[in-house]
C-alpha positions, -999 to 999 in steps of 0.1 A, spaced: -118 628 -56 -82 624 -44 -76 602 -75 -91 625 -96 -70 654 -82 -40 633 -88 -48 622 -124 -52 658 -134 -21 668 -122 -4 643 -149 6 661 -181 -6 629 -198 -41 639 -191 -42 675 -197 -29 666 -229 -50 636 -232 -79 662 -226 -65 688 -254 -65 662 -279 -104 651 -272 -112 687 -276 -96 693 -304 -109 661 -321 -147 671 -307 -143 703 -322 -132 692 -359 -162 663 -355 -188 692 -353 -167 718 -376 -164 693 -405 -182 664 -419 -152 646 -432 -135 645 -401 -146 616 -388 -145 594 -421 -124 565 -420 -101 577 -445 -95 605 -430 -87 591 -393 -63 567 -412 -45 596 -427 -41 614 -393 -27 576 -381 -3 575 -406 6 611 -408 16 610 -369 32 577 -371 68 592 -384 65 621 -355 54 593 -327 84 570 -338 111 593 -339 95 609 -309 98 579 -290 141 580 -292 140 617 -289 122 615 -257 150 589 -242 176 616 -254 157 645 -237 152 621 -207 191 611 -201 197 650 -201 204 658 -239 186 668 -272 186 658 -313 186 681 -336 195 663 -364 165 639 -365 148 656 -396 178 658 -420 187 621 -409 154 612 -421 162 623 -455 198 611 -455 188 575 -442 158 575 -472 180 584 -497 207 556 -485 177 532 -489 165 542 -521 203 547 -538 208 511 -525 177 493 -537 187 509 -572 219 495 -572 213 460 -562 177 453 -561 179 441 -526 150 455 -504 170 436 -473 203 455 -483 180 489 -489 165 485 -455 195 480 -435 215 508 -455 184 531 -443 186 516 -411 226 521 -409 227 554 -421 199 564 -390 221 542 -367 255 555 -383 243 594 -375 231 587 -339 267 567 -328 282 601 -342 262 623 -323 268 602 -292 304 601 -297 308 640 -302 283 644 -269 303 614 -247 341 615 -261 346 650 -273 323 666 -250 307 686 -271 274 706 -263 245 683 -275 231 711 -287 260 718 -310 269 685 -318 235 679 -337 229 712 -348 265 703 -373 249 668 -376 219 684 -389 239 702 -415 259 675 -423 235 650 -432 213 671 -451 245 685 -471 254 643 -478 219 637 -490 222 663 -515 256 655 -525 246 617 -532 212 623 -554 226 661 -565 194 675 -552 170 651 -573 143 629 -555 151 590 -560 123 567 -567 118 544 -536 95 513 -540 96 478 -528 96 468 -492 92 506 -482 62 509 -500 47 483 -481 59 501 -444 50 533 -453 15 530 -473 3 493 -469 -26 481 -449 -29 448 -427 -72 446 -420 -76 484 -436 -51 496 -408 -17 513 -419 17 491 -414 29 522 -406 4 526 -375 9 492 -364 46 494 -361 42 533 -342 18 512 -316 44 481 -313 74 504 -309 56 527 -284 49 496 -265 83 486 -266 100 514 -255 78 522 -227 86 486 -213 120 493 -221 117 530 -199 100 516 -172 109 477 -168 144 475 -174 177 485 -157 188 504 -188 153 523 -182 158 531 -146 196 541 -158 184 565 -182 160 582 -158 190 585 -131 215 600 -157 191 627 -166 180 633 -131 214 634 -114 244 626 -139 272 632 -108 248 609 -86 245 582 -112 284 580 -118 289 578 -84 263 551 -78 283 531 -106 260 539 -136 285 541 -169 269 575 -182 288 576 -211 274 545 -224 238 555 -216 244 588 -236 254 567 -265 226 542 -263 200 566 -264 216 588 -294 221 558 -314 183 544 -310 171 580 -318 194 577 -349 179 543 -356 144 552 -352 147 583 -372 162 559 -401 132 537 -395 110 568 -401 130 583 -433 122 549 -448 81 548 -441 80 586 -452 98 579 -487 78 547 -489 47 565 -483 55 588 -510 73 561 -536 106 587 -536 133 594 -513 136 634 -520 170 644 -500 147 675 -483 128 645 -468 120 655 -433 131 690 -432 115 705 -402 104 674 -386 127 679 -355 101 707 -345 74 682 -345 91 656 -328 106 680 -300 72 695 -298 54 660 -295 80 650 -269 74 686 -247 40 685 -249 41 645 -235 54 658 -201 91 653 -209 112 680 -193 141 695 -212 163 695 -178 160 657 -182 153 629 -158 114 632 -160 94 620 -189 65 597 -200 62 573 -231 26 573 -231 25 611 -226 49 612 -257 27 589 -278 -4 613 -270 17 646 -279 28 634 -315 -12 619 -320 -20 658 -309 4 671 -332 -4 653 -363 -45 663 -353 -35 698 -351 -19 694 -383 -48 678 -399 -72 702 -387 -50 731 -402 -62 714 -435 -97 707 -429 -106 740 -417 -84 755 -449 -58 774 -429 -26 786 -442 3 763 -438 20 791 -426 2 794 -397 10 757 -386 50 766 -382 38 797 -358 16 773 -341 42 749 -330 64 772 -319 38 791 -296 32 751 -284 66 743 -274 67 781 -258 35 769 -234 45 738 -229 80 744 -215 63 773 -199 40 753 -180 65 726 -171 86 753 -154 57 765 -134 48 734 -126 81 722 -114 80 762 -94 50 746 -74 68 716 -68 99 730 -52 79 755 -33 58 725 -19 
C-alpha cells in the first residue's frame, strides 16, 4: 500500500493514467482509433513534439525557457531544403538543418549567459528573428524537400515510422544523460540553486550554454523530420509548436522554477498531447478548441504543480 501511495504521488503516474483514460475513451467512441494506421500516425505526429520537448525539458530544469523552438523548426527546415536544392547533397542538407538549429541555440545561450538577458526575452526575440530569416530566405514560398529527409519524416522500418524510432532512441539517451552523468547532475543542481551550484565549482554558464545549444539542435532535427514528412519546407513550419512542447514538458512534471523534472514524464506528456490532438480530429471537434485546451492544460498543470510544492513545503 505504501508503494502504491508513493507511486500515485509521482506526476508521471498521473499523466500516464490520464493517457490511458483518454485512449480507453477513444477506443470505445471511435472504431478507427485502434487501427494500426491511426496509432502510427499518433506516434509520428507526437515524435517531433517529443524530440524537441527533450531539449526544452533540460533548458527548463536548468531554470531557463526556450520560446523560439517553433520558429527554429521552420528555419532549420528551410536551410536544409535550400542547401539540398543548391548542392544536391543530402549530407550537406542535413548538416545545414542541424547547424541552423544548433546556431540558434548557441545564440540563445550567449544572450542568456554572456549578455545576462532574461531567457524569456532572449528566446522571444529569437522566435521573431528565426521566423523572419526563414521568410526572407524563401520569400514566403515553400521549398520542395525530398531525399533523406523523407526517410526521416515518412520512412518506416518494419512498418514503424523512422521518426518514432528516433524519438524513442533519443528519449532513452537523454534520460541516461540526465540521470547517469555528471553533466546531468550539474543541470539539476544549476536549476535547483544556481548560487550554491556556482559555489560548488559548477560552471553555470557552460551548463546553460549546453542545454540551450542542445535544445536548438533537437529543434533543428524536428524541423527536418516535419518537413520530410510533408516533402516540403514551409517557412511557417512549426508555428505554435512551442506551445505543444512547453505543455508536454510541464505535463510531464518539470517545474518551471527549475531543478526538478523527469525525462520519462516529458515523453509521456508529449504522447498525451499527440493523443489529445488526435482525439479532436476523430471526434470532429473544432481546431480552435485545440488551442483553448492546450492553454487550459498548461494552466492546470502549473497550478497542480504549485499546489503540490506548497504541500511539500508545509510538510
